[in-house]
N, C-alpha and C positions, 0 to 999 in steps of 0.2 A: 091400527094406528100404533098400538102398543108394540107389537112385534117390529115395526119400522124404527120406532125411537129407541127400542133395545138393540137393533143392529148398529145404530149409531152411539151405543153406550150412553144413551140419554133416556133410558126407561123411566128414570125417576120423575120425568115430566108427564108421563102418561095420564096421571090423574088429572093435571091442569089441562090438559089438551081434552080430555073426555069432558070435565066440568065445563068447559067453553064450547062444547059441541064442536071441536076441530074435526073436519073429515077430509077427504081427499080433495074436494073442490076448495074448501076453505083453506085449507094447507097450502095451497099453490099461490094464494093471494096475501099470505102472511108477510109482514114487513118487519124490520129490525125493532122498530118501537113497539109493535104488537107483541113481539116475542118477549120484549122486555116487561110489558104489561102482563104477560102470562107467568111472570116470575123466573124468567130465564135471565138471570142477573149476569152470568159469566158472558163477557164479549166473545170467548172463544167458543163456547157452546152456541152462541146465536150465530156466529159466522159458520160453524159446522152445520146447524140446521138449515141456514139460507142457502149454503152450497148443496146439501142434499135434496133440498126442496127444487133448487135450479136443475139438478140432474134429472128429475123426474120428468116424464116425456110431456113437453108442453103441447104436443098435437093430440095426445089422447084425451077424450072427453073424461071428465070426472064420473065416477061410479064405482060400483062394487068391484068390477073387473080390473079397473084401474088402480084400486087400493089392494087388491090381491096380488097383482103382478110382482111388486118388490118382495113378496114373500116367498116366491116360487123359485125353483131351481133355475139357473139361466137357460138351459136347454128347453125348458117349458115357458118360461118368461118371454124369451126373444120372439117367438111366432105369435104370441098373444098380444105383445106389444105392437108388432108389425100390423096384425090384425086391426087393431084400435086406430092405427095411424092411417091406415089405407082407405082412399075414397072410392077407388075404381070397384065397383060389385065383383067383377070377375077375379081381380086380385085378392080382394077381401075374402072371397069364398077359398081361394087357394091357401092363404094365410091360415084360415080356420081349419083346412084340411090338415096342413102342416103340424099345427097345435095339437089337434086330435090324435094323428099319427104318433107324435111325440109322446104324448100321455099313454097312448096304447102300448108303445114299445116299452115304456117304464112299467106299466103294470104287468107286462109279460115277464120282464126281467125280475120284478119283485115276485111274481108267482113262480117263475123258475128257481129261485133262490129258496122260497118256502118248500117248494117240491123237493129240492135237493137236501134241505135240513131235515125233512120228514123221512125221505127214502135213502138218503146217502149219495144217490147218484141218478142222473137221467136216464132212463131206458134209451138204447141206442137208436131205435126207430123213432122216438120223439125228439131227440138230440138232431138227429138227420133232417127231420122235417122242419123244425125251428131254424136250423142253420140255412136251409134253402130259402126261407120266406121272411125272416125277421127284418131285413134291410129293404125288401121290396115295398114300393108304395101300395097302399091300400085304397084309400079314399081317392086320391088323386090318379088312380089307375084307369080312369074313365076317359 
């Protein structure tokens, strides 16, 4: 919750939200009057919060993953958000595979960056192998 508020430049309200046990599920139901009771006195700040709350996925069930999504890079957040919204099991599994593949690619790129930092350059055979497979589907390849 603190990260989400800080991204809205409203991190100074994090303690009030924490003290009142505001979580992802409670957040979606907050009203203007309740925000005022939480000491969000500024009308501008309340409008900003209400707009950000409205922008949260209404279809996604509340929970830890829902709370995590706004803090993730868009490339990881989008497939996870689609996963949460999907009700058809086959498509839900596909969305889960997309999210895992994107995360794996990110981790591979981070690993490549670290390897380059340590060694200065990737060996030609490793570079060639990575170039051939990095964009190929892995989990959805069945």
